[in-house]
C-alpha positions in Angstrom: 15.3 126.7 156.9 13.0 124.0 156.0 14.1 124.8 152.2 17.8 124.6 153.0 17.0 121.0 155.0 14.7 119.9 151.6 11.9 119.8 153.6 8.5 120.1 152.1 6.2 121.7 155.0 2.5 122.5 155.0 1.2 126.0 156.0 -0.1 124.6 159.3 3.6 122.9 160.1 5.3 126.1 159.3 3.0 128.3 161.8 3.7 125.3 164.4 7.3 125.5 163.9 7.6 129.2 163.6 6.1 129.3 167.3 8.2 126.7 168.5 11.4 128.3 167.0 10.5 131.4 168.6 10.2 129.8 171.9 13.5 128.6 171.6 15.0 132.0 170.8 13.4 133.6 173.4 14.6 131.1 176.1 18.1 131.5 174.5 17.6 135.3 174.9 16.8 134.6 178.7 20.0 132.5 179.3 22.0 134.9 177.8 20.8 137.6 180.2 22.0 135.3 183.1 25.2 136.4 185.0 27.4 133.5 185.0 30.6 135.1 186.0 30.7 132.9 189.6 29.7 129.6 188.1 32.6 127.3 187.9 32.4 125.2 184.7 31.0 121.4 185.3 33.4 119.9 182.9 36.5 120.9 180.7 38.1 119.2 177.3 41.1 120.2 177.8 42.7 119.4 181.4 45.9 118.3 183.1 45.3 114.4 183.5 45.6 113.1 187.0 46.4 109.5 187.9 42.9 108.5 188.0 42.0 110.1 184.3 40.3 107.7 182.0 41.8 108.8 179.1 43.7 106.2 177.1 47.1 106.7 175.6 47.0 107.9 171.7 49.1 105.5 170.0 49.7 104.9 166.4 47.6 102.2 164.5 47.7 101.0 160.9 44.8 102.3 159.0 42.4 100.0 157.3 42.4 99.1 154.1 39.8 99.8 151.5 38.0 96.6 151.5 38.3 95.9 154.9 36.7 99.7 155.3 33.7 99.0 153.2 33.6 94.7 154.3 30.4 95.3 156.4 28.8 98.0 154.3 25.1 97.1 153.4 25.8 97.9 150.0 29.2 98.5 148.4 30.6 98.6 144.9 34.1 99.9 143.4 35.4 100.2 146.6 32.8 102.7 148.0 29.7 102.6 150.3 26.5 102.7 148.1 23.9 104.9 149.6 20.6 106.0 148.2 20.3 109.8 146.4 18.9 112.4 148.6 19.3 115.4 146.3 17.8 115.3 143.2 18.5 118.9 142.0 
């Protein structure tokens, strides 16, 4: 994972993070073993909206122009956000 994230870790960090990841995965295994068949969901993304629902109406709005989109960018040029290079391969 460290290589995919382009991280340079010391051997000490690798040992510590391996231990931490093993602990996380062990905990996940314990959670997978729990019987949750009788537990009601606490929230749902999709539900019937009641009168008291706080969802706003989905209205079509005009899109931002390119100039408006980059107007507050710390660094912009040629209509794009400019960011530091992070991949050097």
